[in-house]
MISELUM-822260 format. One line per 3 residues: number of its first residue (from 0); their letters; for each residue x, y, z of N, C-alpha, C. Coordinates in steps of 0.1 Angstrom, whole numbers, plus 5000, padded with zeros to 4 digits. Layout:
NUM> a> X,Y,Z,X,Y,Z,X,Y,Z  ...
//
This chain:
0> mft> 2422,3221,6011,2417,3234,6007,2404,3233,5999  2402,3221,5992,2390,3220,5984,2382,3208,5989  2369,3209,5986,2360,3197,5990,2364,3185,5982
3> sia> 2365,3174,5988,2370,3162,5981,2359,3157,5971  2365,3152,5960,2356,3146,5949,2356,3131,5950  2362,3126,5961,2363,3111,5962,2349,3105,5961
6> grs> 2348,3094,5953,2335,3087,5951,2327,3093,5940  2330,3104,5934,2322,3109,5923,2325,3102,5910  2315,3102,5902,2315,3094,5889,2320,3103,5878
9> vvv> 2331,3099,5871,2337,3107,5861,2339,3099,5848  2335,3105,5837,2337,3099,5824,2347,3107,5816  2358,3101,5811,2368,3108,5804,2369,3101,5790
12> tga> 2365,3109,5780,2366,3103,5766,2380,3105,5760  2383,3095,5752,2397,3096,5746,2408,3095,5756  2406,3086,5765,2416,3086,5777,2425,3074,5777
15> trg> 2427,3068,5765,2436,3057,5765,2451,3061,5764  2453,3074,5761,2467,3079,5759,2467,3094,5761  2479,3100,5761,2480,3115,5760,2473,3122,5771
18> igk> 2467,3134,5768,2461,3142,5777,2449,3136,5784  2441,3128,5777,2430,3121,5783,2434,3112,5794  2445,3105,5791,2450,3095,5801,2455,3103,5814
21> gia> 2461,3114,5811,2466,3123,5823,2454,3128,5831  2444,3132,5824,2432,3137,5831,2426,3125,5840  2425,3113,5834,2419,3102,5841,2428,3099,5853
24> qvf> 2441,3099,5852,2450,3096,5863,2448,3106,5874  2447,3119,5871,2445,3129,5882,2432,3127,5889  2421,3124,5882,2408,3122,5888,2408,3109,5897
27> aga> 2414,3098,5891,2415,3086,5899,2423,3088,5911  2434,3095,5910,2442,3098,5922,2436,3106,5932  2425,3114,5928,2417,3122,5938,2406,3114,5944
30> gar> 2405,3101,5940,2395,3092,5946,2382,3091,5938  2382,3097,5926,2370,3096,5918,2369,3082,5912  2357,3078,5908,2354,3065,5901,2354,3069,5886
33> vli> 2363,3063,5879,2366,3068,5865,2362,3057,5855  2355,3062,5845,2352,3054,5833,2359,3060,5821  2368,3053,5815,2375,3059,5803,2370,3053,5790
36> tgr> 2371,3061,5780,2366,3056,5767,2378,3057,5756  2376,3049,5746,2386,3050,5735,2382,3039,5725  2390,3039,5714,2388,3029,5703,2397,3018,5703
39> dee> 2408,3018,5711,2419,3008,5711,2417,3000,5724  2413,2988,5723,2410,2980,5735,2423,2977,5743  2434,2974,5736,2446,2971,5743,2451,2983,5751
42> aak> 2451,2995,5744,2455,3007,5751,2446,3010,5763  2433,3007,5761,2423,3010,5772,2426,3000,5784  2429,2988,5781,2432,2978,5792,2445,2983,5799
45> gtv> 2454,2987,5792,2467,2992,5798,2465,3004,5807  2457,3013,5802,2454,3025,5810,2447,3022,5823  2437,3013,5822,2429,3009,5834,2439,3002,5844
48> ael> 2448,2993,5839,2457,2986,5847,2466,2996,5855  2471,3007,5848,2479,3017,5854,2471,3024,5865  2459,3028,5862,2451,3036,5872,2448,3027,5884
51> sag> 2445,3014,5882,2442,3005,5892,2455,3002,5901  2466,3001,5894,2479,2999,5902,2482,3010,5911  2477,3022,5907,2480,3034,5915,2469,3036,5926
54> gge> 2461,3026,5928,2450,3027,5938,2437,3033,5934  2436,3036,5921,2424,3042,5916,2413,3032,5912  2401,3037,5911,2390,3028,5906,2387,3032,5892
57> asy> 2389,3023,5883,2387,3027,5868,2383,3015,5860  2376,3017,5850,2372,3007,5840,2371,3014,5826  2368,3006,5816,2368,3012,5803,2356,3007,5795
60> vlg> 2352,3015,5785,2342,3011,5775,2347,3016,5762  2347,3007,5751,2351,3011,5738,2340,3019,5732  2344,3029,5724,2334,3037,5717,2340,3048,5708
63> dvs> 2333,3052,5698,2337,3063,5689,2327,3074,5691  2332,3085,5697,2323,3096,5701,2317,3103,5689  2321,3101,5677,2315,3107,5665,2302,3100,5661
66> rrg> 2299,3089,5668,2286,3081,5666,2277,3083,5678  2265,3087,5675,2255,3089,5685,2252,3076,5693  2251,3065,5686,2248,3052,5693,2259,3049,5703
69> dca> 2272,3051,5699,2283,3048,5709,2283,3057,5721  2279,3070,5719,2279,3079,5730,2268,3075,5740  2256,3071,5734,2245,3066,5743,2250,3054,5751
72> ria> 2257,3045,5744,2262,3033,5751,2272,3037,5762  2281,3047,5760,2290,3051,5770,2283,3057,5782  2272,3065,5779,2265,3071,5790,2257,3060,5798
75> ata> 2252,3050,5791,2245,3039,5798,2254,3030,5806  2266,3028,5801,2276,3021,5809,2280,3028,5821  2282,3041,5820,2285,3049,5832,2274,3048,5843
78> aer> 2261,3049,5838,2250,3048,5847,2250,3034,5854  2253,3024,5846,2253,3010,5852,2264,3008,5862  2276,3012,5858,2288,3009,5866,2290,3018,5877
81> lgg> 2287,3031,5874,2291,3042,5884,2278,3047,5891  2267,3044,5887,2255,3049,5893,2250,3062,5889  2257,3068,5879,2254,3081,5874,2267,3088,5868
84> idv> 2266,3100,5865,2277,3108,5860,2277,3122,5867  2288,3125,5874,2290,3138,5880,2298,3147,5871  2308,3141,5864,2317,3149,5856,2319,3142,5843
87> lca> 2318,3150,5832,2321,3145,5819,2333,3153,5814  2344,3147,5812,2356,3153,5805,2356,3149,5790  2351,3158,5782,2350,3155,5768,2363,3159,5761
90> nag> 2372,3149,5761,2386,3151,5757,2389,3145,5744  2382,3135,5739,2385,3128,5726,2388,3138,5715  2399,3136,5708,2403,3145,5698,2414,3139,5689
93> ifp> 2414,3143,5676,2424,3139,5667,2430,3151,5660  2443,3150,5655,2449,3161,5649,2458,3157,5637  2451,3151,5626,2459,3148,5614,2463,3161,5607
96> eas> 2475,3161,5602,2481,3173,5596,2478,3173,5581  2474,3185,5576,2471,3186,5562,2471,3201,5559  2478,3206,5548,2477,3220,5544,2463,3223,5539
99> led> 2460,3236,5540,2446,3240,5536,2443,3235,5522  2452,3237,5512,2449,3233,5499,2448,3218,5497  2453,3210,5507,2452,3195,5505,2441,3189,5514
102> vte> 2435,3197,5523,2425,3191,5532,2413,3185,5523  2410,3173,5525,2399,3166,5518,2386,3167,5526  2375,3164,5519,2362,3163,5526,2362,3153,5536
105> sdl> 2369,3142,5533,2371,3131,5543,2378,3136,5556  2389,3144,5554,2396,3149,5565,2387,3158,5574  2379,3166,5567,2370,3175,5574,2360,3167,5582
108> dqv> 2354,3157,5576,2344,3149,5583,2350,3142,5595  2362,3137,5593,2369,3130,5604,2372,3139,5616  2378,3150,5613,2382,3159,5624,2370,3166,5631
111> fgv> 2361,3171,5623,2349,3177,5629,2341,3167,5636  2340,3154,5630,2332,3144,5636,2337,3140,5650  2350,3139,5652,2355,3135,5665,2356,3147,5674
114> nlk> 2362,3158,5670,2365,3169,5678,2353,3178,5682  2345,3180,5672,2333,3190,5675,2320,3182,5676  2316,3175,5666,2304,3167,5667,2305,3157,5679
117> gti> 2317,3151,5681,2319,3141,5692,2317,3148,5706  2321,3160,5707,2319,3168,5719,2304,3170,5722  2297,3174,5712,2283,3177,5713,2275,3164,5716
120> lsv> 2278,3154,5709,2271,3141,5711,2274,3135,5725  2286,3137,5730,2290,3132,5743,2282,3139,5754  2281,3152,5753,2274,3160,5762,2259,3157,5762
123> qac> 2253,3156,5750,2239,3152,5749,2236,3139,5756  2245,3129,5753,2242,3115,5759,2243,3115,5774  2253,3123,5779,2255,3123,5794,2246,3133,5801
126> lpa> 2239,3141,5794,2232,3152,5800,2222,3148,5811  2213,3138,5808,2204,3134,5819,2210,3130,5832  2221,3123,5831,2228,3119,5843,2235,3131,5850
129> lva> 2240,3140,5842,2247,3152,5847,2237,3160,5855  2225,3162,5849,2214,3170,5856,2210,3163,5868  2208,3149,5868,2204,3142,5880,2214,3143,5891
132> sgr> 2227,3145,5887,2237,3146,5898,2235,3158,5907  2229,3169,5901,2227,3181,5909,2240,3190,5910  2251,3185,5905,2263,3192,5905,2272,3188,5893
135> grv> 2265,3187,5882,2271,3182,5869,2282,3192,5864  2292,3186,5859,2304,3193,5854,2307,3188,5840  2308,3197,5830,2313,3193,5817,2326,3201,5815
138> ilt> 2336,3194,5812,2349,3200,5810,2355,3196,5796  2356,3205,5787,2361,3202,5773,2376,3204,5773  2382,3195,5765,2396,3198,5762,2397,3204,5748
141> ssi> 2399,3217,5748,2401,3224,5735,2416,3226,5732  2420,3237,5729,2434,3239,5725,2437,3254,5724  2450,3258,5725,2453,3272,5721,2452,3274,5706
144> tgp> 2454,3262,5699,2454,3263,5684,2440,3263,5679  2436,3274,5673,2423,3277,5668,2416,3288,5676  2414,3286,5689,2408,3297,5697,2417,3309,5698
147> itg> 2430,3307,5699,2439,3318,5702,2450,3319,5691  2456,3308,5687,2467,3308,5678,2464,3300,5666  2473,3300,5656,2472,3292,5644,2485,3285,5642
150> fpg> 2484,3274,5634,2497,3267,5630,2495,3260,5617  2504,3262,5607,2502,3257,5594,2500,3242,5594  2490,3237,5586,2487,3223,5586,2475,3219,5594
153> wth> 2470,3228,5603,2460,3225,5612,2448,3234,5611  2444,3238,5598,2432,3246,5597,2420,3239,5601  2418,3227,5598,2406,3219,5601,2406,3216,5616
156> yga> 2418,3213,5622,2419,3211,5637,2415,3224,5644  2422,3235,5640,2419,3248,5647,2405,3252,5646  2398,3249,5635,2384,3253,5633,2376,3244,5643
159> ska> 2379,3232,5644,2371,3223,5653,2373,3227,5668  2385,3231,5671,2387,3235,5685,2381,3249,5689  2381,3258,5679,2374,3270,5681,2359,3268,5682
162> gql> 2354,3258,5674,2340,3255,5674,2335,3249,5687  2344,3242,5694,2341,3237,5707,2337,3248,5717  2344,3260,5716,2342,3271,5725,2329,3278,5722
165> gfm> 2325,3278,5709,2312,3284,5705,2301,3276,5711  2303,3262,5710,2293,3253,5716,2292,3255,5731  2304,3256,5738,2305,3257,5752,2297,3269,5757
168> rta> 2298,3281,5751,2292,3293,5756,2277,3292,5757  2271,3287,5746,2257,3286,5746,2252,3274,5754  2259,3263,5754,2256,3252,5763,2256,3256,5778
171> aie> 2266,3265,5781,2267,3269,5795,2254,3277,5799  2249,3285,5790,2237,3293,5793,2225,3284,5795  2224,3274,5785,2212,3265,5786,2212,3256,5798
174> lap> 2224,3252,5802,2225,3242,5813,2226,3248,5827  2229,3261,5828,2231,3268,5841,2218,3266,5850  2206,3268,5845,2194,3266,5854,2193,3252,5859
177> rrv> 2200,3242,5853,2200,3228,5858,2212,3225,5866  2220,3235,5870,2231,3233,5878,2242,3225,5872  2244,3226,5859,2255,3219,5852,2263,3230,5846
180> tvn> 2276,3230,5849,2286,3240,5844,2293,3234,5832  2297,3243,5822,2304,3238,5810,2316,3248,5809  2328,3242,5809,2340,3250,5808,2350,3242,5800
183> avl> 2361,3249,5796,2371,3243,5788,2385,3246,5793  2394,3236,5791,2408,3238,5793,2415,3238,5779  2424,3248,5777,2431,3250,5765,2446,3247,5766
186> pgn> 2450,3235,5763,2464,3232,5765,2472,3238,5754  2485,3242,5758,2495,3245,5748,2502,3233,5744  2515,3233,5743,2523,3221,5739,2526,3212,5751
189> ivt> 2520,3201,5751,2521,3191,5762,2529,3179,5757  2537,3173,5766,2545,3161,5763,2535,3149,5762  2533,3145,5750,2524,3133,5748,2530,3125,5737
192> egl> 2524,3113,5734,2529,3105,5723,2527,3112,5710  2517,3120,5708,2514,3127,5696,2525,3138,5694  2529,3145,5704,2539,3155,5702,2553,3149,5699
195> agm> 2555,3138,5705,2568,3131,5702,2569,3127,5688  2557,3123,5682,2557,3119,5668,2559,3130,5658  2559,3143,5663,2561,3154,5655,2576,3157,5653
198> ged> 2585,3150,5661,2599,3152,5660,2606,3161,5670  2619,3159,5671,2626,3167,5681,2627,3182,5677  2628,3185,5664,2629,3199,5660,2617,3207,5664
201> yaa> 2605,3200,5662,2593,3207,5665,2592,3210,5680  2595,3199,5688,2595,3201,5703,2605,3212,5708  2617,3212,5702,2627,3222,5705,2622,3236,5702
204> gmt> 2616,3238,5690,2611,3250,5686,2600,3255,5695  2591,3246,5698,2580,3250,5707,2585,3254,5721  2594,3246,5726,2600,3249,5739,2606,3263,5739
207> aai> 2613,3267,5729,2620,3280,5728,2609,3291,5728  2597,3288,5724,2587,3299,5723,2579,3300,5736  2582,3292,5746,2574,3292,5759,2582,3299,5770
210> pmg> 2576,3310,5775,2583,3317,5786,2588,3308,5798  2580,3298,5801,2584,3290,5812,2595,3281,5809  2599,3280,5796,2611,3273,5792,2610,3258,5792
213> rlg> 2597,3252,5791,2595,3238,5791,2582,3235,5785  2580,3223,5781,2567,3218,5776,2558,3214,5789  2545,3214,5787,2537,3210,5798,2535,3195,5800
216> tvd> 2530,3191,5811,2527,3177,5813,2512,3174,5813  2509,3162,5811,2495,3158,5810,2488,3160,5824  2496,3158,5834,2490,3160,5848,2486,3175,5850
219> eig> 2493,3184,5844,2490,3198,5846,2477,3201,5839  2474,3195,5828,2460,3196,5822,2450,3190,5831  2453,3178,5837,2444,3171,5846,2441,3179,5858
222> yaa> 2450,3186,5864,2447,3194,5876,2438,3206,5873  2440,3212,5861,2431,3223,5857,2417,3217,5856  2415,3206,5849,2402,3200,5848,2396,3196,5862
225> lfl> 2405,3191,5871,2400,3187,5884,2395,3199,5892  2402,3211,5890,2397,3223,5897,2383,3226,5892  2381,3226,5879,2367,3229,5873,2357,3220,5878
228> atd> 2360,3208,5883,2351,3198,5887,2347,3199,5902  2354,3208,5909,2352,3209,5924,2340,3217,5927  2335,3215,5939,2324,3223,5944,2328,3238,5944
231> eaa> 2340,3241,5947,2345,3255,5948,2344,3262,5934  2343,3254,5923,2342,3260,5910,2328,3261,5905  2318,3259,5914,2304,3258,5910,2299,3271,5903
234> yit> 2305,3282,5906,2300,3295,5900,2308,3299,5887  2316,3290,5882,2324,3292,5870,2317,3284,5859  2313,3291,5848,2307,3284,5837,2309,3292,5824
237> gqt> 2311,3285,5813,2313,3292,5800,2327,3298,5799  2336,3293,5807,2350,3300,5807,2361,3290,5802  2372,3296,5800,2384,3288,5795,2395,3291,5805
240> ivv> 2403,3280,5806,2416,3281,5813,2427,3277,5804  2436,3286,5801,2448,3283,5792,2459,3278,5800  2464,3266,5796,2475,3260,5804,2486,3258,5793
243> dgg> 2495,3268,5792,2505,3268,5781,2518,3273,5785  2521,3275,5798,2534,3281,5802,2537,3295,5797  2526,3302,5793,2527,3315,5788,2530,3316,5773
246> qvl> 2528,3305,5766,2532,3304,5752,2525,3315,5743  2513,3319,5746,2505,3328,5738,2509,3343,5741  2517,3345,5751,2520,3359,5756,2530,3367,5747
249> pes> 2541,3362,5743,2551,3370,5736,2546,3374,5723  2548,3387,5719,2543,3392,5706,2553,3389,5695  2565,3385,5699,2576,3382,5689,2587,3375,5695
252> pea> 2596,3368,5688,2608,3362,5693,2616,3371,5701  2616,3384,5697,2624,3394,5703,2620,3396,5718  2607,3394,5720,2601,3396,5734,2607,3385,5743
255> maa> 2609,3373,5737,2615,3362,5745,2630,3365,5748  2637,3370,5738,2651,3373,5740,2653,3384,5750  2644,3394,5750,2645,3405,5759,2642,3401,5774
258> aep> 2635,3390,5775,2632,3385,5789,2643,3376,5795  2653,3372,5787,2663,3364,5792,2672,3371,5802  2676,3364,5812,2685,3371,5822,2698,3376,5816
261> dsa> 2703,3387,5820,2716,3392,5815,2727,3383,5818  2733,3378,5807,2744,3368,5809,2757,3374,5813  2758,3388,5813,2771,3394,5816,2774,3393,5831
//
């Protein structure tokens, strides 16, 4: 149904685990040549081994997206190994929990540095190659938390994710004349190592709030990103796709209860 992206060059930041790893798996499975980034070498090696075992073409480069020099090195590595960059999935993100009254300046610097500054620096570094591609795609991993919803303990995280969308809209305008699109995927609660670390009660509570009755998978985020990378999505830019099983739709718990099938 869609034009194949086999052979295209894809960079996925923060892809050693979680959603980034899922995105990388989907692109590798579609025949793309994938370069993943992260800060944990053992995790990076493991992810590359998994992608390669599944028949994908993948390699890694270590880097911290909050540092301009690391982003430049990531882009240079992609140019050297892949011959260019057709798709940048700016996925790297962190979500340390802290209440508003306890958030420190260090917390702010860390979260904004990776989630927001890191997104901007990654796009800047990869931009020449994306323009040279003639069909460049930038796909941000944002979140429903911040742009649409809020959750106690994540004021800094939510602000960084909302900030990504402010960046996206103006970047999309600036880059459209150069045939580079900029879009974002907004995941809801997805089964990852990070979510598992938040405990069973959190996962159960979130599941109960989702109309689809389950948590999402990393592959489901990956397929949304894959669509935005296709030739068929060339006229879509500055837009968001929410992938959350309908989580943001109910206006109250009563709405969920009213939607349950009659048990009588």
